[in-house]
C-alpha positions as CSV (number, residue, x, y, z in Angstrom):
1,M,23.8,20.3,19.7
2,E,22.9,21.1,23.2
3,T,25.2,21.4,26.3
4,N,25.4,23.4,29.6
5,S,26.7,26.8,29.6
6,L,29.9,26.2,31.2
7,G,31.0,23.8,28.4
8,T,30.1,26.6,25.7
9,I,32.9,28.8,27.2
10,H,35.7,26.2,27.4
11,D,35.4,23.8,24.5
12,P,36.5,25.5,21.2
13,Q,34.1,23.6,19.1
14,L,31.1,24.7,21.4
15,I,32.4,28.3,21.4
16,A,32.4,28.1,17.6
17,Y,29.2,26.6,17.3
18,Y,27.2,28.8,19.8
19,G,29.0,31.9,18.5
20,R,27.4,31.1,15.0
21,E,24.1,30.5,16.7
22,Y,24.3,33.9,18.6
23,V,25.1,35.8,15.5
24,D,22.2,34.0,13.6
25,D,19.8,34.8,16.2
26,L,21.1,38.5,16.6
27,K,20.6,38.9,12.7
28,R,16.8,37.2,12.8
29,N,15.7,39.1,15.8
30,N,17.4,42.4,15.2
31,P,17.1,43.8,18.8
32,S,16.9,47.4,19.4
33,V,19.7,47.4,21.8
34,F,23.0,45.3,22.2
35,I,24.6,45.2,25.8
36,D,28.1,43.9,26.2
37,E,28.7,43.4,29.8
38,V,31.4,40.9,29.6
39,K,34.1,43.0,31.0
40,A,32.0,44.0,34.0
41,N,31.2,40.2,34.6
42,R,33.7,38.7,37.3
43,F,32.6,35.3,35.8
44,F,35.4,35.3,33.3
45,E,39.1,35.1,34.3
46,N,40.2,37.0,31.0
47,P,37.2,38.8,29.7
48,E,39.2,39.9,26.7
49,W,38.8,36.3,25.4
50,V,35.1,36.4,25.0
51,I,34.2,40.2,24.2
52,H,32.2,40.4,21.0
53,Q,35.0,41.8,19.0
54,K,36.7,38.3,19.3
55,N,33.9,36.9,17.1
56,P,34.4,38.3,13.6
57,A,30.9,37.8,12.5
58,L,29.5,39.3,15.6
59,K,31.9,42.2,15.4
60,Q,30.7,42.9,11.9
61,V,27.2,42.7,12.8
62,I,27.5,45.1,15.6
63,A,29.7,47.5,13.5
64,D,27.3,47.6,10.5
65,K,24.1,47.8,12.6
66,Y,24.7,49.6,15.9
67,R,26.4,52.5,17.3
68,L,28.0,52.8,20.9
69,L,25.7,54.9,23.0
70,T,27.6,54.6,26.3
71,Q,30.2,52.7,28.3
72,E,30.4,52.7,32.0
73,S,32.2,50.1,34.5
74,G,32.7,47.6,31.7
75,V,29.4,47.8,30.4
76,S,28.9,49.1,26.6
77,V,25.4,49.8,25.4
78,Y,24.7,49.8,21.6
79,V,21.7,50.9,19.9
80,R,20.6,50.1,16.5
81,K,21.6,52.9,13.9
82,D,18.1,53.0,12.3
83,L,16.8,54.0,15.8
84,L,18.9,57.1,16.2
């Protein structure tokens, strides 16, 4: 399934689909750092709707594998626990 990015944040089915894709990519690629800048991004009318904590699977991956390193101006930087 392919779509434009605007559709992925307004269509509930696309939000669910791309949320799963994102979590699968995160698990597969295991990045060293996870940066959540949704609250700093003025694009979203209500950033609380799209923060990573709203996606249970993503929230779990971040809780299991990452530790919050710093938070500033709406940007949260997480580092993989095995690198600390």
